[in-house]
Every structure is written in C-alpha cells, then in structure tokens.
C-alpha positions as CSV (number, residue, x, y, z in Angstrom):
1,M,0.0,0.0,0.0
2,E,1.3,3.4,-0.9
3,V,-0.1,6.7,0.5
4,R,1.0,10.1,-0.8
5,D,0.3,13.6,0.6
6,V,-3.1,12.7,2.2
7,H,-4.9,15.7,3.7
8,H,-8.2,15.8,5.4
9,A,-10.3,18.4,7.2
10,Y,-13.7,18.5,8.8
11,R,-14.9,22.0,7.8
12,Q,-12.3,24.3,9.4
13,R,-10.7,21.6,11.6
14,V,-7.6,20.2,9.8
15,V,-7.0,16.6,10.9
16,L,-4.4,15.3,8.4
17,R,-1.7,17.6,7.0
18,G,0.1,15.5,4.4
19,I,0.4,11.8,5.2
20,D,3.0,9.6,3.4
21,I,3.2,5.9,4.1
22,R,4.6,3.0,2.1
23,L,3.5,-0.3,3.6
24,R,5.7,-3.0,2.2
25,A,4.8,-6.7,1.8
26,G,5.8,-8.8,4.8
27,T,5.8,-6.0,7.4
28,L,4.0,-5.6,10.7
29,C,3.6,-1.9,11.3
30,G,2.0,0.4,13.9
31,I,0.6,3.9,14.1
32,V,0.1,5.4,17.6
33,G,-1.4,8.7,18.6
34,E,-3.4,10.4,21.2
35,N,-7.2,10.2,21.2
36,G,-8.5,12.6,18.6
37,A,-5.2,12.7,16.7
38,G,-6.9,11.5,13.5
39,K,-6.0,7.8,13.5
40,S,-9.5,6.5,12.7
41,T,-9.9,9.1,10.1
42,L,-6.7,8.0,8.5
43,L,-7.7,4.3,8.5
44,K,-11.1,5.2,7.0
45,I,-9.2,6.9,4.2
46,L,-6.8,4.0,3.7
47,S,-9.8,1.6,3.5
48,G,-11.7,3.7,1.1
49,E,-14.5,4.4,3.5
50,L,-13.7,8.1,3.4
51,R,-12.4,10.2,0.6
52,P,-9.4,12.4,1.5
53,S,-9.5,16.2,0.9
54,R,-6.3,15.7,-1.1
55,G,-3.8,13.0,-1.8
56,T,-3.8,9.4,-3.1
57,V,-4.0,5.9,-1.7
58,R,-3.0,2.8,-3.8
59,H,-3.5,-0.8,-2.8
60,G,-1.8,-3.8,-4.2
61,G,-4.2,-6.8,-3.8
62,R,-7.1,-7.5,-1.5
63,F,-7.3,-5.7,1.8
64,G,-9.1,-6.3,5.0
65,Y,-10.3,-3.6,7.4
66,C,-11.2,-4.0,11.1
67,P,-12.8,-0.8,12.3
68,Q,-12.6,0.3,15.9
69,H,-16.3,0.1,16.5
70,V,-17.7,-3.4,16.0
71,V,-20.6,-3.4,13.5
72,L,-22.5,-6.7,13.9
73,N,-26.1,-7.7,13.6
74,D,-27.2,-8.8,17.1
75,A,-29.9,-11.0,15.7
76,L,-27.4,-13.2,13.7
77,T,-25.2,-15.9,15.1
78,V,-21.5,-16.0,14.6
79,R,-21.9,-18.7,11.9
80,Q,-24.6,-16.6,10.1
81,H,-22.2,-13.6,10.0
82,L,-19.5,-15.8,8.5
83,T,-22.0,-17.2,5.9
84,F,-23.1,-13.6,5.0
85,F,-19.5,-12.4,4.5
86,Q,-18.6,-15.6,2.6
87,R,-21.2,-14.7,0.0
88,A,-20.1,-11.1,-0.1
89,Y,-16.5,-12.1,-0.6
90,R,-17.5,-14.9,-3.0
91,L,-15.5,-17.5,-1.0
92,A,-15.7,-21.2,-1.8
93,D,-15.5,-22.2,1.9
94,L,-14.9,-20.9,5.4
95,R,-11.5,-22.6,6.0
96,C,-9.6,-19.3,6.6
97,A,-12.3,-18.0,8.9
98,E,-12.3,-21.2,10.9
99,Q,-8.5,-21.1,11.2
100,V,-8.7,-17.5,12.6
101,M,-11.4,-18.6,15.0
102,D,-9.2,-21.4,16.3
103,V,-6.2,-19.1,16.8
104,L,-8.3,-16.6,18.7
105,G,-10.1,-19.3,20.7
106,F,-13.8,-18.8,20.1
107,A,-14.8,-21.5,17.7
108,E,-17.3,-22.9,20.3
109,Y,-19.4,-19.7,20.0
110,A,-20.3,-20.4,16.3
111,D,-24.0,-20.8,17.1
112,E,-24.3,-18.0,19.6
113,R,-26.1,-14.8,18.6
114,A,-24.0,-11.7,18.5
115,A,-26.3,-10.0,21.1
116,V,-25.2,-12.4,23.8
117,L,-21.4,-12.3,23.1
118,S,-19.0,-10.5,25.5
119,G,-17.2,-7.4,24.2
120,G,-14.0,-9.3,23.7
121,T,-15.7,-12.1,21.8
122,R,-17.5,-9.6,19.5
123,Q,-14.1,-8.1,18.8
124,K,-12.8,-11.6,17.9
125,L,-15.6,-11.9,15.4
126,N,-14.8,-8.4,14.1
127,V,-11.2,-9.5,13.4
128,T,-12.3,-12.7,11.8
129,L,-14.6,-11.0,9.4
130,A,-11.7,-8.7,8.3
131,L,-9.4,-11.7,7.8
132,M,-11.6,-14.4,6.4
133,H,-10.9,-13.6,2.7
134,D,-7.1,-13.8,3.2
135,P,-6.2,-10.1,2.4
136,Q,-2.8,-9.0,1.3
137,V,-3.1,-5.8,3.3
138,L,-4.8,-5.7,6.7
139,L,-5.8,-2.5,8.5
140,L,-6.6,-2.9,12.2
141,D,-8.0,-0.1,14.3
142,E,-7.6,-0.8,18.0
143,P,-8.1,-4.5,17.2
144,Y,-7.5,-6.0,20.7
145,Q,-10.1,-4.0,22.6
146,G,-11.7,-6.2,25.3
147,F,-9.2,-9.1,24.8
148,D,-8.0,-11.0,27.8
149,W,-4.3,-11.6,28.1
150,D,-4.3,-15.0,26.4
151,T,-6.2,-13.7,23.4
152,Y,-4.0,-10.6,23.3
153,Q,-1.0,-12.9,22.9
154,R,-2.8,-15.0,20.4
155,F,-3.6,-11.9,18.3
156,W,0.1,-10.9,18.1
157,E,1.0,-14.5,17.1
158,L,-1.6,-14.3,14.4
159,A,-0.3,-10.9,13.2
160,A,3.3,-12.2,13.1
161,R,2.2,-15.3,11.1
162,L,0.4,-13.0,8.6
163,R,3.6,-10.9,8.3
164,D,5.7,-14.0,7.8
165,T,3.6,-15.2,4.9
166,G,4.1,-11.9,3.1
167,R,1.1,-9.9,4.3
168,S,1.2,-6.2,5.2
169,V,-0.3,-5.6,8.6
170,L,-1.0,-2.1,10.0
171,V,-2.1,-1.9,13.7
172,V,-3.4,1.5,14.9
173,S,-3.6,2.2,18.7
174,H,-3.5,5.2,21.1
175,L,-0.7,3.5,23.1
176,A,2.6,2.0,21.9
177,Y,2.2,-1.4,23.4
178,D,4.6,-4.2,22.5
179,T,6.7,-2.2,20.1
180,E,9.3,-4.9,19.9
181,R,6.8,-6.9,17.9
182,L,6.7,-4.3,15.1
183,D,8.9,-3.8,12.1
184,E,8.0,-0.1,11.9
185,L,6.2,2.3,14.1
186,W,4.9,5.8,13.3
187,R,3.4,8.5,15.6
188,L,0.5,10.6,14.4
189,D,0.8,14.0,15.9
190,D,-0.6,17.4,14.7
191,G,-1.8,15.8,11.5
192,L,1.6,14.4,10.6
193,L,3.2,11.0,10.7
194,R,6.7,10.7,12.1
195,P,8.9,7.6,12.7
196,D,8.8,6.6,16.4
197,Q,12.2,5.9,18.0
198,A,10.6,3.1,20.1
199,V,11.3,0.6,17.3
200,A,15.0,0.1,16.8
201,A,16.4,0.4,13.3
C-alpha cells in the first residue's frame, strides 16, 4: 500500500496535513497517537470508507479492514455472520475464517447470537470478518479491545504469522504497546506521521 500527501479536514478543523506511508509486503507496522489525533480518520481513508480532501492511496491486492467500533447484527449468530460475508467475498469455503477462530479461541461460539457475546468475543468476530478472505493488506483499528491476556498474545502471534507469509499488517492504537513486535512504528501528531524511535532500526 502506498499513500502520498493525504490531507483531510472536517470543515475548518484540519486533521491530516500530508500523510505519506509505504506499507511493504511482509511487514508488521504500527501507528500510535493520542485520542483525537486522526488515527481512525486515516484508517477510513486508507480503507476507502472516506475520501481524502487531497492525496492518493494505492493498494496492491485484497485488503481487510477491522474498524474500531464493531458493526455486527445482534440477531445473527457467529456462523450466520460468516456465511453472509462468505457470500459477499464470494469465497468457496470458510477454512480461513475457521483457522482464525481457532487461533483466537472462540470456535465454540459459532452458534451464539452476537447479542449475547461479550465485548471481547464480539471483537474476535470483528477481526475474523476482516481476515476471512485472506487479504494481502490488513488495516486494524484498536483490534485487541476487550481481549483478555491470552487472546491478546494469540492476536500478536496471528499478526506475526500473517507478516511472515508476506502480508502487510497495520495496527493502529492510542498507546505504543509491545513495540518490539513491530517492524516499523509511526506516531501521528498534529496531523503528521513521524517515525517513532521506540522501534529500533
């Protein structure tokens, strides 16, 4: 994914002031910034959900997007969500989704309605839906919200596995947790992205 000179403003409030990113294949990267810094706005632009005021975003291959706020239908079960997205993605089977569910440890909830799932389990489903079509570029906005420690560790193992198979993984958070797991880290501040020294060269 290549991003060049992306700007965005909400009326008079400028949020992004010229963002440049090149997300290479086989990299696990992070963007951190304070609440309100524009991280979610940037991810919406990268995913195509929002059009930038200026600048370009180019993707190479399929991408998956896991938004910060889980958008699920409470009346549907986990399995029904997977079937719905399988048809939307035109997938032959659910093998990839089932593998992600096994890694994140919630396969036993397949027949539970979304309405009765805990916040952490809803987030596991959110991540699974973003990954089930095996994207080359994965954009994750605060992906481990509500995870317990074991699932948190499993998430990073999954992210590393994706990186090691040539995927590009971008994790966005308001805190720089586990920076040693990342290949690159940027900080979003005052509408600009700068390399963060927390990740050694």
